N, C-alpha and C positions, 0 to 999 in steps of 0.2 A: 734611759733605761734608771725608770725612779726608782724598782728595790735598791739597788746597788751604787745607785749617782755615777752610771759610768765617765761622765762627760765634768765630774768635778774635778775639780785639779789633777785634770790630762793621766785618774790614774783608769787599770785596766777596770772591766770586771769580771772576775775568769771564768766560771761557773754561768753569766748573766747571756742575756740574749743580745748585747751588743758591747763592740770595743772595740777602741780609736785604732789605727793600724794608718801612720802615717801622719802628714801632717790635713791632706783636702778628699781624706772617708772616710765613711760609716760603714758600718756594715754588720749582718749577724752572720754569727757563724754560720757554720761549713755543717749537713744532715748530720753529723756524726753522732755520737753520743757524749757529752759534755766528760774530761778526765774528772774523775775522784776530787771532792774534795777536800782541798790542802790538809796535813795534821794542824789539829790545836796546839798553844804554846808546852804541854808536856806531852810527850813522843808515847805513843803502845807500846812497851818492850816488842822484839822483836820474837817470843816466843810464843806470845796472845796472838801478834797481828795474824789481820785475817787475810786473805789473799782477794789483793785487790781486783774487781770484775771485768774478765775480757768485754772487750771495747767490741760497739756492734758491728760487723763489717759497714762500710761503705756504702749503698743503693744509688744507682742515678736518680735524680731528683726528677719531681715531677712535672708536669706540663706549666703547671702552676704551684710551686713548692712551698709548702709553709715550715717556718724553722720549729728543726724537730726538740720533740717536747725528753726533758731530760731524764738519762734511765737509773733508776733508786742509786745512789753511792751507798757503796758499803765502807766495811772498817776504814777510816782514814788512813793513808798511808806520808809518809812521812815528802812528798817532790809537791813541786810548783808545776802546773798544770803551763804550755807553752802555749806563747797567743795563738790566735787561728790566723791562720794565713789567709791573706786578700785574693778572695774569689780570682779566676784566669776565665779567658774568654776574649773571643771575639763581639760581644755584645747582641749575638743571634741566638745562643745557649740559655737553659738554664742557669749557670753557676753564678750569674751576675746579677740577677733575677731582684737581688735584697742589695741589691749593690747603690748608697748615697754617693754621688757623685761634687764635692764644688766644681762650681761651673767657669767659674773667677772671675768671674761678675763681682764688687764688691765696693763696698762704697763706708760712706766713716755714720754708718748707718749701728752706733753703737758696737764699730769692730766689729760687724759679722758680713758673713758669705752667702749669697745663693744655692743651697743645696738644692739640690734635685736628685729626686731616686723617689721613691723605688725606680729603678732603670726600665722601662719595660722592654721589650723583647722589639727589637728591629720592624721586625711584621707586625706588632701588637697583637696578639693572638692571645695574650693573658692581660687585653686589658680592657673592661667592661668603659671608666671612661677616666679622660689624666687632665689633673687640674692642677692650679697654682695656688699658693696661700701665704699671705702674709700678712705681719700686724706692728704692733708699734711704735710706730713712724707713720706721717713725720711727725717730731717734736720739735725740734728748731726754740726752746723756748726762753731759752737767751739770749736773742737777735731782738733787733727794730727793725719791724714791719710794721708796713703799716699801710691803708688804703690809702692815706692820702701824703706820701710818701716826700717830705723835702719844707711838709707845712708844717707851722707849728699846732702841732697834735701830741698825742698821748705816744706817737712815736720813739721818740725821746725817754721812755718810759714803761715801754711793752714789756723787757727783760731782766724779771722779777724773779725768784730762786721763793718758793713754795713757802719758804717761812717770812717771807714780806709780802704775800696776796694782797695783802692790805694795801698795801703802794701803788698796784695797778688801780689804775681809777677802770669809772665803773657806770657807765656801758663806754665799750673802748669800739678801736678800729686796725685792730695787733690784727697779724693776719702769718706771723711768725714760720718766716720762712728763709730755712739758713741751708746750713749744707745738707741738711738729709731730702728735704725738701727735694732738692737742688737732683740729689744723686735718684728720688722717685721719679722725676719727670724725666731728664735725660737719659737716665741709666736702664731701673728699675723696670719702668712700664712698658719704656720699648720692647726688651729683651722679651717679659714676656710674649707681649704683643707681638714679635718675629716670631718666636718659638710656637705662639698659636698658630699662628698661618702656617707653617712648614705641618701643623699634626698635632705639635706635640700640646696638647692643654685644651679643654674645652670652654673652660671660664677661669675667673679670678677672684679670689673671694678674702678681703682684708676683713682678718681676727678680732679688729678692735684696735680701740684706742689712737686717734690721728689723732692728735692733740697732748699737749703732755697732762699730766696726772700731781694731783693733789697726795693722793694716800687718806681724804677723810672727804665726808660727804659731805656736798652744796657747801661748796665755798668756793672752785674755782672761778675764778673771772675771767679766762680764757674761752672761756664757752658762748661766742659773738656772733654776731649775722655774719661778721667777718670775719672771720676765723673761720665759719663752717665753711662758707664762699671760695674762700681762699682754697678749701678738700675736696669741697665737691667739684671746683674747675681745675685742679691736679688732678683727680683721678677720672674726670671725664672721656680722655681717651684711651680707657684701657677695655680693654673689648672682651663685654661680657661682663663685666665688674658688677660682683656683690660687694657686698661691706654689714660687714656684722654689727651691732651696737657692742661700744664698751665705756668705763664706768667712770674716763676719762671726758668722756662727752654726753653723760647723761645725769645719773644718781650723783656724782664729784663737783657740777654744776652749781654755782650760784644762782637760785631759783627753782632749785627740783624740788617737788613737793612730792614728798613721800605718801602723805594721806590722800592722793589723786590719780586716777587717770591719765589726765596728761598736765603737760604745764606748759609754757610758754619754750623753755630747753623744749622739751619731745617732741610739744610743734615744729619747730625747727627746725632738729632733724630728720621727722618723716618729710617736711617738705623738700628738703634736697637731696634725700638717701632714702625714702621709704618708696618710693613709684620704681628701684632698679631695677630694671627685669635682664632677659637675652633676647641682643640687637645682632646679634648675628648663627647662623646655623654652628652645629659640631661640628669636628674632620669627619669630612667621611671615609676613615681608614677604624674610626671607632662606632659609625654607625650612621651618624650624620644628625640631619628634625632640630631641631630646637623645639624644647621642652616649654609650656605653659609654665611661668610660677605664678604662686597663687601668696598672697600677703592677707594675714588675719585684719581684719576691716577695724580703726581706730588700735592697735596695735600692730601698726606696720613694720614695725623691727622686727615681726618671727615673720617666716616664711616658708614653703617648701615647695619641692618639685618631686615628680618622680621621672628617670629615663633607661631606659632596660631594666625594667620590675627593681631597680632600686631608689626609695625614696631617700633623698637629699633635703634636710631641717637649718633653716641658722636660727638658733634660740636666743628669747630674750633674755640671759641671765648675765647679764657684767657683773663684776666683783662686789660684793659688800652690801649694805640691803637697798632692794630698790619695792617700788610699790607693791609688784610683785609677790615680792617673797616674803612682804610683812607684812601687807594690807588689804589685795585685793579676793575678794570674794570665795574666788578658785583662778591656780595657774593657768592663764592660756597658752603657755605652751606645752602644757601635758593633756589641755580639752579640747583644744583647737584638730576642727577637722579641715581637711586638704583632698 
């Protein structure tokens, strides 16, 4: 919840749209109107205090509920709202639609867990299409792995901090395959594949940053044929896999030319990831079929498809300045026809 930063320092967002409940569950509050806002530092005198608004009665949730719009807040009163209780139910009623669940699958990628949600109803009557997203992995920049392991090569020079990027030889054969890489290969991708085989999810989307970045333009020496090949082989077993272009593997790479629509870095990305499409049908329980996916010629980072009257787009908007945002005659993200 961006406005009040629910997840910052494990603090609740008392009248916002989410709050932390325990160690493994994020949820949207119940459909009841939120409690009034707590009093300011200087209390309002009792004699001038307006009564708190009467809360609206609880009504049954619709088949496809949405978070309630907060009721107008009256004159503040001096009490602290109680946390919204976790929803209860057997997973087949509407009370758990907005519950996010820790799947229990975790490894060392930033100490994070796989969070599955919003949880569809068991019979998926509230689902048009569900899919998996993940990103910012694998980094593994402080490991010495390369294509010719064991030989006198750049393997012993791959692990460098960003502040010492110039110490990394370029070009190099570094692959940066450490614990994060192993976690994705042996745990995360197989987990998503299994869930998709069970009908939970139609496709997988990596939201970008498949390598460690540098937070500065056109100076990363980690973007090479070897590292891109490493990631292409890693994601090859992932079912119906798509990749969004991230700044770590584009405009932060040494050789990126912001004045031109292409360069060796973007050509390499497009050759390895710009032809990805769906290779199997979507689950029958949500409609089946396999929608055709269209990419923009010459800027294959941009793609789109339609499924059950919903349009999906993958856009070329990595962080920082790019050719599209600074020098292109038109923004292909906005002007492409699908």
